[in-house]
LUMFIZA-801165 format. One record per residue (C-alpha): x, y, z. Coordinates in Angstrom, 2 decimals. Each point is the difference from the previous one (the first is absolute). Last residue first. Example, Ala and Ser with C-alpha at 12.3 -4.5 7.8 and 13.67 -1.06 7.14 Angstrom:
BEGIN
X, Y, Z
13.67, -1.06, 7.14 $
-1.37, -3.44, 0.66 $
//
This chain:
BEGIN
X, Y, Z
212.59, 111.18, -61.06 $
0.35, 3.79, 0.21 $
-0.73, 1.34, 3.53 $
-1.24, 3.26, -0.67 $
0.85, 3.21, 2.74 $
-2.64, 2.11, -0.28 $
-0.85, 3.58, -1.52 $
-3.28, 1.58, -1.33 $
-0.46, 3.26, -1.26 $
-3.16, 1.64, -1.16 $
0.59, 2.74, -2.86 $
-3.27, -0.36, -1.55 $
1.53, -1.78, -2.86 $
0.95, -2.81, 2.11 $
3.49, -0.98, 2.02 $
2.00, -2.93, 0.79 $
3.28, 0.09, 1.12 $
1.20, -3.68, 1.22 $
3.07, -0.78, 2.44 $
1.83, -3.28, -1.18 $
0.79, -3.16, 2.09 $
0.47, -2.96, -1.34 $
2.85, 0.31, -2.04 $
0.96, -0.88, -3.99 $
-2.78, 2.21, -1.56 $
0.80, 0.03, -3.76 $
0.20, 3.07, -1.18 $
-3.12, 1.73, -2.51 $
-2.85, -0.61, 1.70 $
-3.20, -0.12, -1.15 $
-3.34, 0.60, 2.85 $
-3.09, -1.63, -0.74 $
-3.26, 1.09, 1.74 $
-1.18, 2.71, -2.34 $
1.48, -1.02, -2.58 $
3.23, 0.17, -1.48 $
1.38, 2.24, 2.61 $
3.55, 1.15, 0.02 $
3.11, -0.86, 2.65 $
2.33, 2.59, 0.28 $
3.48, -2.19, 1.43 $
2.48, -0.12, 2.07 $
-0.82, 3.24, 2.14 $
2.72, -0.01, 3.25 $
-2.05, 0.10, 3.59 $
2.15, -2.75, 1.31 $
-2.49, -2.26, -0.11 $
0.05, 0.38, -3.20 $
-2.65, 2.44, -2.11 $
-2.06, -0.77, -2.18 $
-2.45, 2.48, -1.32 $
-3.62, 0.02, -1.51 $
-2.52, 2.18, -2.00 $
-3.41, -0.14, -0.89 $
-1.73, -1.47, 3.09 $
-3.57, -1.50, 0.55 $
-0.72, -0.72, 3.19 $
-2.12, -2.50, 1.85 $
3.17, -2.22, -0.47 $
1.02, -3.06, -1.29 $
3.26, 0.77, -2.23 $
1.16, -2.94, -1.91 $
3.89, 0.82, -0.94 $
1.74, -0.82, -3.28 $
3.73, -1.03, -0.51 $
-1.51, -3.31, -2.37 $
1.54, -2.61, 1.27 $
0.65, 1.58, 3.32 $
-3.45, 0.62, 0.51 $
-0.58, 2.17, 3.40 $
-3.35, -0.24, 2.04 $
-0.15, 3.59, 1.66 $
-3.11, 0.51, 2.66 $
-1.04, 3.49, 0.89 $
-0.97, 0.47, 3.59 $
-1.90, 3.52, 1.04 $
1.98, 2.51, 1.70 $
-0.76, 2.61, -3.05 $
2.00, 3.48, 0.59 $
-1.35, 2.44, -1.29 $
0.56, 3.44, -2.34 $
3.64, -0.59, -0.72 $
1.13, 2.78, -2.55 $
2.81, 1.40, 3.55 $
1.10, -3.42, -0.32 $
0.86, -1.33, 3.51 $
-1.64, -3.55, -0.62 $
-1.02, -1.42, 3.41 $
2.44, -2.34, 1.74 $
-1.11, -2.80, 1.93 $
3.18, -2.30, -1.25 $
2.69, 1.62, -1.67 $
-0.31, 0.91, -3.81 $
-0.45, 3.24, 0.14 $
3.06, 0.43, 2.56 $
2.20, -1.71, -2.21 $
-1.94, 2.30, -3.29 $
1.17, 3.24, 1.86 $
3.34, -1.26, 0.48 $
0.90, -0.70, -3.52 $
-1.92, 3.44, -0.83 $
2.43, 2.22, 2.44 $
3.00, -2.09, -2.01 $
-1.60, 0.77, -3.61 $
-0.32, 3.70, 1.07 $
3.74, -0.14, 1.43 $
0.96, -0.91, -3.75 $
-1.72, 3.04, -1.13 $
1.32, 2.27, 2.54 $
2.21, 1.74, -2.45 $
2.70, 1.28, 2.89 $
0.84, 3.81, 0.08 $
3.92, -0.83, 0.55 $
0.37, -2.78, 0.37 $
-0.72, -3.47, -1.35 $
-2.61, -2.64, 2.35 $
-0.23, -3.30, 0.33 $
1.17, 0.20, 3.85 $
-3.59, -0.80, 1.06 $
-1.52, 0.61, 3.15 $
-4.10, 0.36, 0.83 $
-2.16, -0.02, 2.45 $
-3.11, -1.09, 0.30 $
-3.49, 1.68, 0.70 $
-3.57, -1.29, 1.21 $
-2.83, 1.42, 1.17 $
-3.25, -1.28, 1.76 $
-3.11, 1.47, 1.72 $
-1.35, -0.82, 2.50 $
-3.90, 1.07, 0.89 $
-1.04, 0.03, 3.17 $
-1.40, 3.44, -0.05 $
-0.44, 1.09, -3.62 $
3.93, 0.50, -2.13 $
-1.17, 1.79, -3.54 $
2.65, 0.82, -2.33 $
2.39, 2.36, -1.51 $
2.72, -1.17, -2.03 $
3.31, -1.47, 1.16 $
2.67, 2.11, 0.83 $
4.25, -0.07, -0.06 $
1.23, 2.34, 1.56 $
3.31, 1.44, 0.11 $
3.47, 0.60, 1.03 $
3.09, 1.52, -1.23 $
4.11, 0.72, 1.39 $
1.52, 2.13, -3.06 $
0.79, -0.11, -4.17 $
-0.06, 3.45, -1.86 $
-3.08, -0.28, -1.98 $
-0.11, 0.40, -3.97 $
-3.28, 0.42, -0.54 $
0.93, -3.23, -2.27 $
1.83, -2.13, 2.31 $
-2.78, 0.96, 2.81 $
-1.98, -1.29, -2.21 $
-3.22, 1.61, -2.62 $
0.19, -0.85, -3.45 $
-1.54, 3.05, -1.39 $
2.63, 0.57, -2.57 $
1.11, -3.52, -0.95 $
3.69, -0.75, 1.87 $
-1.82, -3.57, 1.63 $
2.79, -1.72, 2.00 $
-1.27, 1.00, 3.39 $
-3.58, -1.99, -0.81 $
-2.95, 2.52, 0.41 $
-2.22, 0.54, 2.80 $
2.48, 2.90, 2.28 $
-3.21, 0.32, 2.10 $
-2.71, -1.87, 0.14 $
-3.67, 1.84, 0.19 $
-0.40, 2.71, -2.54 $
-1.41, 3.26, -0.74 $
0.42, 1.54, -3.24 $
3.13, 2.19, -0.28 $
-0.50, 4.15, 0.19 $
0.14, -0.14, 3.86 $
3.29, -1.24, -0.05 $
0.60, -1.58, 3.41 $
1.35, -3.64, -1.03 $
3.49, 1.08, 0.18 $
0.25, -0.69, -3.69 $
-2.90, -1.35, -1.90 $
-3.37, -1.64, 0.56 $
-1.96, 2.65, 3.13 $
-0.26, -1.04, 3.31 $
-3.12, 1.45, 2.21 $
0.45, 3.31, 1.26 $
-0.59, -0.11, 3.23 $
2.46, 1.92, 2.04 $
1.41, -4.05, 1.60 $
-0.02, -0.90, -3.60 $
-2.85, -2.54, -1.04 $
0.19, -3.42, -1.35 $
-2.39, -1.42, 1.26 $
1.90, -1.79, 2.77 $
1.68, 3.35, 0.46 $
-3.26, 1.60, 0.85 $
-0.95, -2.45, 2.69 $
3.68, 0.69, 1.84 $
-0.79, 3.39, -0.52 $
-3.13, 0.12, 1.98 $
1.86, -1.03, 2.90 $
1.81, 3.06, 0.17 $
4.00, 0.51, -1.02 $
0.70, -2.35, -2.79 $
3.19, 0.38, -2.27 $
-0.66, 0.53, -3.58 $
-0.79, 3.35, -0.53 $
3.53, -0.11, -2.43 $
0.43, -4.02, -0.54 $
1.48, -2.20, 2.66 $
-3.23, -2.17, 0.02 $
-0.07, -0.84, -3.48 $
-3.41, -1.27, -0.79 $
-1.39, -2.98, -1.69 $
-3.73, 0.11, 0.33 $
-3.11, -2.40, -0.51 $
1.96, -2.77, -1.67 $
-2.82, -2.60, -1.66 $
1.49, 1.09, -3.56 $
-1.43, 0.56, -3.64 $
-3.72, 0.71, 1.38 $
-3.03, -1.79, 0.85 $
-1.08, 2.04, 3.38 $
-2.20, -2.42, 1.94 $
2.99, -0.22, 2.77 $
0.09, -3.65, 1.52 $
2.84, 0.14, 2.84 $
3.49, -0.21, -1.32 $
2.51, -3.55, -0.90 $
3.22, -0.01, -1.44 $
1.11, 3.67, 0.84 $
3.38, 0.13, -1.24 $
3.21, 1.21, 1.14 $
3.59, -0.18, -1.83 $
3.49, 0.91, 0.67 $
2.25, 0.24, -2.87 $
3.28, -1.48, 1.02 $
3.83, 1.83, -0.43 $
2.69, -2.21, -0.69 $
2.77, 2.79, -0.75 $
0.01, 0.73, 3.55 $
-2.07, -0.81, 2.01 $
0.19, 2.50, 2.52 $
0.30, -0.56, 4.05 $
3.35, 1.37, 0.08 $
-0.67, 3.00, -2.62 $
-0.89, -0.09, -3.68 $
-2.21, -1.59, -1.79 $
1.12, 0.42, -3.54 $
-2.28, 0.38, -3.79 $
-1.98, 3.29, 1.38 $
-3.31, 0.64, 2.40 $
-0.38, -3.77, 0.83 $
-3.35, -1.34, -0.20 $
-3.12, -0.32, 1.97 $
-3.27, -1.89, -1.58 $
-3.64, 0.57, 0.80 $
-2.44, -2.45, -1.65 $
-3.36, -0.65, -0.97 $
0.86, -2.36, -3.40 $
-1.35, 3.44, -2.33 $
0.00, 2.84, 2.20 $
3.90, -0.36, 0.34 $
1.41, 2.36, 2.57 $
3.26, 1.71, 0.42 $
2.96, 0.81, 2.38 $
3.86, 1.36, 0.20 $
2.36, -0.71, 2.59 $
3.46, 1.60, 0.98 $
0.13, 1.13, 3.34 $
-1.45, -3.74, 1.46 $
3.45, -1.74, -1.13 $
-1.07, -4.17, -0.44 $
-3.29, 1.14, -1.32 $
-1.37, 1.97, 2.85 $
-4.13, -0.11, -0.22 $
-1.77, 1.87, 2.90 $
-3.39, -2.06, -1.45 $
-4.24, 0.83, 1.73 $
-2.32, -2.51, -1.72 $
-3.14, 1.96, -0.27 $
-3.75, -1.46, 1.12 $
-2.84, 2.39, -1.21 $
-3.61, -0.15, 1.52 $
-2.28, 1.88, -2.27 $
-3.11, -0.91, 2.34 $
0.34, -1.54, 3.59 $
-2.74, -0.85, 2.35 $
0.01, 0.91, 3.37 $
-0.30, -2.45, 3.57 $
3.90, -0.83, -0.54 $
1.92, -3.55, -0.10 $
0.83, 0.46, -4.10 $
1.99, -2.83, -1.01 $
2.88, 0.88, -2.10 $
1.83, -3.18, -1.35 $
3.11, 1.18, -1.14 $
2.45, -2.39, -1.98 $
3.66, 0.27, -0.86 $
2.18, -2.26, -2.52 $
3.70, -0.43, -0.22 $
1.60, 0.06, -3.26 $
4.43, -0.95, 0.07 $
-0.17, -3.51, -0.76 $
-3.41, 0.39, -1.48 $
2.01, 1.26, -2.97 $
2.43, -2.88, 0.18 $
-2.40, -2.23, -0.01 $
-1.08, -2.27, 2.59 $
3.06, -0.17, 2.42 $
-1.93, 1.40, 3.01 $
-3.48, 1.82, 0.18 $
-1.33, 2.93, 2.11 $
-2.58, 0.73, 2.29 $
-1.21, 3.46, 1.96 $
-3.61, 0.29, 1.61 $
-1.47, 2.89, 1.24 $
-3.76, -0.73, 1.60 $
-1.10, 3.88, 1.05 $
-2.80, 0.88, 2.10 $
-2.19, 2.99, -0.60 $
-0.81, 2.47, 2.39 $
0.51, 3.46, -2.20 $
1.61, 2.19, 2.07 $
-0.62, 3.96, -0.32 $
3.02, 1.92, -0.96 $
2.89, 0.71, 1.85 $
2.45, -1.19, -3.51 $
2.67, -1.20, 2.33 $
-1.27, -0.02, 3.20 $
-3.23, -2.06, -0.47 $
-1.24, -0.83, 3.73 $
0.41, -2.89, 1.79 $
-0.38, -4.00, -1.35 $
-2.94, 0.99, -2.25 $
1.88, -0.38, -3.04 $
0.35, -3.59, -0.25 $
2.69, -2.90, -0.71 $
0.41, -3.45, -0.49 $
2.88, -2.32, -1.35 $
1.14, -3.16, -2.02 $
2.97, -0.92, -1.34 $
0.22, -2.45, -2.65 $
3.13, -2.04, -1.72 $
-0.26, -2.56, -2.29 $
-2.69, 1.73, -1.58 $
-3.59, 0.04, 0.44 $
-1.58, -1.21, 2.95 $
-2.37, -1.96, 1.47 $
0.65, -1.04, 4.14 $
-0.58, -3.33, 1.38 $
-2.57, -1.88, 1.53 $
0.47, -3.85, 0.98 $
-2.28, 0.43, 3.07 $
3.11, 1.05, 2.27 $
1.06, 2.80, -2.25 $
-3.80, 2.10, 0.74 $
-1.32, 2.16, -2.14 $
-3.33, -0.12, 1.05 $
-2.81, -0.06, -2.71 $
-1.08, -3.28, 0.74 $
0.75, -1.73, -3.43 $
1.74, -2.56, 1.44 $
2.76, 0.90, -2.26 $
-0.44, 3.51, 0.26 $
3.47, 1.36, -2.68 $
1.07, 3.26, 1.10 $
-0.57, 3.18, -0.84 $
1.19, 3.27, 2.67 $
-2.51, 2.09, 1.06 $
-3.74, -1.19, 0.08 $
-2.18, 1.19, 2.81 $
-1.79, -2.38, 2.23 $
1.07, 1.18, 2.89 $
1.91, 3.00, 0.11 $
4.00, -1.14, 0.53 $
1.09, -1.35, 3.03 $
2.52, 1.82, 2.93 $
3.01, -1.04, 1.97 $
2.24, 0.14, -3.66 $
0.84, -3.91, 0.39 $
-2.41, -1.72, 2.60 $
-2.69, 1.98, -1.39 $
0.79, -0.79, -3.44 $
-1.25, -4.16, 0.58 $
-3.32, 0.57, -0.60 $
0.65, 0.82, -3.65 $
-3.89, 1.31, -0.27 $
1.25, 1.10, -3.60 $
3.46, 0.17, -1.15 $
2.94, 1.93, 1.85 $
2.59, -3.01, -0.43 $
0.90, -0.85, 4.18 $
0.55, -4.04, -1.07 $
1.21, 0.74, -3.64 $
3.08, 1.81, 1.09 $
0.26, -1.44, 2.59 $
0.77, -2.79, -1.53 $
-2.09, -3.93, -0.47 $
1.88, -2.78, -1.60 $
-2.56, -2.61, -1.08 $
1.82, -1.37, -2.32 $
-1.40, 0.45, -3.46 $
-2.52, 2.78, 0.27 $
2.49, 1.73, 2.78 $
2.82, -0.21, -2.41 $
-1.56, 1.26, -3.25 $
-1.30, 3.11, 2.38 $
3.35, 0.66, 2.14 $
1.50, -0.11, -3.60 $
-2.25, 2.78, -1.11 $
1.29, 1.98, 2.45 $
-2.13, 1.94, 1.98 $
0.47, 3.64, 2.33 $
-1.87, 2.05, 2.19 $
0.70, 3.25, 0.27 $
-0.61, 1.81, 3.70 $
-1.14, 3.16, 1.37 $
-3.18, -2.21, 1.39 $
-0.02, 0.01, 3.65 $
1.23, 3.70, -0.28 $
-2.69, 0.59, -2.12 $
-2.72, -1.33, 2.62 $
1.56, 1.38, 2.83 $
-0.37, 3.13, -1.31 $
-3.77, 0.07, -0.84 $
-2.03, -0.76, -2.82 $
-3.60, 0.75, -1.33 $
-2.60, -0.07, -2.77 $
-1.39, -3.12, 1.60 $
2.73, -1.78, -0.10 $
3.30, 1.26, -2.09 $
3.48, -1.92, -0.63 $
3.80, 0.76, 1.19 $
2.04, 2.14, -0.83 $
0.35, 3.79, -0.46 $
-0.75, 2.73, -2.57 $
-0.01, 3.68, -0.29 $
3.72, 0.72, 1.04 $
1.25, 3.17, 0.15 $
3.66, 2.06, 0.75 $
2.63, -2.78, -0.72 $
-2.99, -2.38, -1.52 $
2.03, -0.41, -3.71 $
-3.05, 0.55, -1.63 $
-3.56, -0.85, 0.83 $
-3.39, 0.47, -1.14 $
-3.57, -0.25, 1.63 $
-2.95, 2.07, -1.66 $
-3.61, 0.90, 0.42 $
-1.45, 2.86, -1.68 $
-4.13, 0.80, 1.22 $
-2.68, -0.55, -3.08 $
-2.56, -0.77, 3.28 $
0.17, -3.59, -0.47 $
3.70, -0.12, -0.53 $
2.42, 1.61, -2.77 $
3.27, -1.86, -0.73 $
3.91, -0.33, 0.95 $
2.54, -2.64, -0.31 $
4.18, 0.21, -0.01 $
1.84, -3.18, 1.09 $
4.13, -0.11, -0.23 $
3.30, -0.60, -1.00 $
3.82, 1.11, 0.60 $
2.98, -0.22, -1.23 $
-0.29, -2.11, -3.03 $
2.97, -1.41, -2.79 $
2.37, -1.18, 2.44 $
3.68, -1.14, -0.38 $
1.76, -1.41, 2.55 $
3.68, 1.07, 0.17 $
2.14, -3.90, 0.23 $
-1.00, -2.99, 1.42 $
-3.17, -2.52, 0.65 $
-1.84, 1.07, -3.13 $
-3.53, 1.14, -0.90 $
-0.33, 1.57, -3.46 $
-1.53, 1.76, 0.53 $
-0.86, 1.25, 3.73 $
-3.07, 1.75, 1.23 $
1.27, 0.83, 3.12 $
1.03, 4.04, -0.31 $
1.33, 0.87, 3.85 $
-1.68, 3.28, 1.96 $
-0.02, -3.25, 2.98 $
-2.91, -1.38, -2.00 $
-0.82, 0.09, -3.85 $
-2.17, -2.34, -2.37 $
//
């Protein structure tokens, strides 16, 4: 998102004129308690005066400068390359040197191999030998039309950003996007973080945070907020004109950063977000390694917990973990947004955080986010109701992708057992064969758009209101005890 002190997240993409950007920089923060209850943290911001992460994988809880240097790269794969390989056998370097399990070609390109028998970038193992080898017909398994993959760790050197105790994690990062799918997805990018604990410790109260320096065109006139129902942070202009050469003028977008997936937590409340914190609030900027972990919990540097209303420091107000959680257009007395305070628009940075989870040694936790930009917004103090629908569209699209788990905070389990669906087009019903009994169902198109809310005529028969003209759909089934099953279903 950032390079050479210039913003790189450009929306919309253009080949001429002054480029417009909605994000200047992004990074990850994390921390947790080891077996002795010692706090360990890792975080990055701009890397101007400190760095806690380095490139490359970990093996036996170790790495070295050569390993970090050899893996200082981003692997790029296009959907068209995979299609050409499957159809015509064309092999590109992107496919040949794909950083997947036991790839024998990597040493030629990287000068080093990945740790043996460890899972990295996903792939289709055609001959089922546990080795990614393009010569055997194996190929990358990606989401999107373009996918980027890179590996980092927090043991490559001492932590000079936080000055805290290292964690011993390896983070496998994936960024992907779709082309010409829909107007919404054309301005949406996806980010997945697979955090593997390579240390000797078991971690409790582990928290992951996405740090974002959001520059919505002109960086000096922004506001931020959070929606705890649909689990996204948002950035909007502080007035109805975004001035300056890099500003959007009268056509100002709104930016959303949505948490699509997070590690399971037993907490069962309204939001799957752990905290949303304004990085630039009073006593907000961290100075000590403990401050970073505090900010991940919405605690100011002075030890005060965030409270609802005003600048978040009012001791007479109730505690909260979500700053500016109201709709900017809401003028009710108890509404809390930067418009209602009101705040002076300025440069903004924030943390969007997970709830605490356990990360035992050897375990991997996965989180996924979407960065969504929409120009369908009216300023000033925009009503985010329509933007919420845009975020819901992206969440539904993501949930409908193969191998994704349900991300609802109310989902207590994911059912991995097969469900067979037999559709009767004459009577618009489907017979379900499963060991589980479901009491509600939702049908989505393959693009993630809800198209039907069928009802159960009996335990095994679904009645659809609409004719199903396509052959492939996404069916979401839920049982009375909160178990959820989502899978592609072929109706034929």
